[in-house]
RODREN-881920 format. One line per 3 residues: number of its first residue (from 1); for each residue x, y, z of N, C-alpha, C. Coordinates in steps of 0.1 Angstrom, whole numbers. Atoms other than C-alpha are relative to their C-alpha. Example, Ala and Ser with C-alpha at 12.3 -4.5 7.8 and 13.67 -1.06 7.14 Angstrom:
1	9,-12,0,123,-45,78,9,12,0  -9,-11,0,137,-11,71,-8,11,8;
//
This chain:
1	10,-11,0,666,-668,-484,6,12,-7  -4,-12,7,669,-639,-508,-4,13,7  2,-13,-6,667,-602,-500,-15,3,1;
4	14,-3,0,630,-600,-510,-7,-8,11  6,8,-11,621,-628,-486,3,6,13  -4,-6,-13,640,-612,-458,-8,13,2;
7	7,-13,-1,623,-578,-465,-15,-4,4  14,4,-3,588,-595,-465,-1,-6,15  0,5,-14,597,-613,-432,0,11,10;
10	-1,-12,-9,607,-580,-416,-13,8,0  12,-7,0,576,-563,-428,-12,-7,7  10,8,-8,554,-591,-414,2,2,15;
13	-3,-2,-14,571,-588,-381,-4,14,5  3,-13,-4,567,-551,-381,-16,2,1  14,-1,0,530,-554,-389,-6,-6,13;
16	4,7,-13,526,-578,-359,2,9,12  -2,-9,-11,542,-553,-336,-10,12,0  10,-11,1,519,-525,-349,-14,-5,5;
19	13,5,-6,489,-548,-341,0,0,15  -2,1,-14,502,-553,-306,-2,14,6  1,-14,-5,506,-515,-301,-14,5,-1;
22	14,-5,2,471,-508,-315,-9,-6,11  7,6,-11,457,-533,-290,2,7,13  -3,-7,-13,474,-516,-261,-6,14,0;
25	6,-13,0,462,-482,-273,-15,0,2  15,1,-2,426,-494,-275,-3,-2,15  2,3,-14,429,-507,-239,2,13,8;
28	-2,-13,-7,443,-473,-228,-11,9,-2  11,-8,3,415,-455,-245,-12,-4,9  11,5,-8,389,-477,-227,2,5,15;
31	-2,-4,-14,406,-470,-193,-1,15,2  1,-15,-1,408,-433,-200,-15,4,1  14,-4,-1,370,-432,-206,-5,-4,14;
34	5,4,-13,364,-451,-173,5,10,10  -5,-10,-10,387,-427,-154,-6,13,-2  7,-13,2,371,-396,-170,-14,0,6;
37	13,1,-6,337,-408,-160,0,0,15  -2,0,-15,349,-415,-124,3,14,5  -4,-13,-5,365,-381,-121,-12,10,-1;
40	12,-8,2,333,-364,-135,-10,-3,11  9,4,-11,312,-383,-109,5,6,13  -5,-6,-12,335,-372,-81,-1,15,0;
43	2,-14,0,334,-336,-92,-15,4,2  14,-2,-3,296,-337,-93,-4,-2,15  3,3,-14,295,-353,-59,6,11,9;
46	-6,-11,-8,319,-326,-45,-8,13,-1  8,-12,2,297,-299,-59,-13,-1,8  12,2,-8,266,-314,-43,3,1,15;
49	-4,-1,-14,284,-318,-10,2,15,5  -2,-15,-3,294,-281,-11,-13,7,2  13,-7,-1,258,-271,-16,-7,-5,13;
52	7,6,-12,245,-294,12,6,5,13  -5,-4,-13,269,-284,39,2,15,1  -1,-15,0,268,-247,31,14,5,1;
55	-14,-4,1,305,-246,26,5,-1,-14  -3,1,14,314,-237,-9,14,-6,-3  -13,6,4,341,-260,-23,5,8,-12;
58	-5,-7,12,364,-244,-49,-4,-7,-13  4,5,13,353,-249,-85,13,-5,-7  -12,6,8,377,-271,-106,-2,5,-14;
61	0,-5,14,385,-255,-139,8,-8,-9;
//
């Protein structure tokens, strides 16, 4: 195996690692969206509860 073949093999391995990393990042982005939606729902619920029980809960900034 000459140097060019070795370099090509290394580049192919590196590209595969980049693909794996990109897959993980996409999953993290999906989970972040779900978490954000859940947190926003909880904040809305807390605000409604504060209005219903006449006890103002602190606003989250």
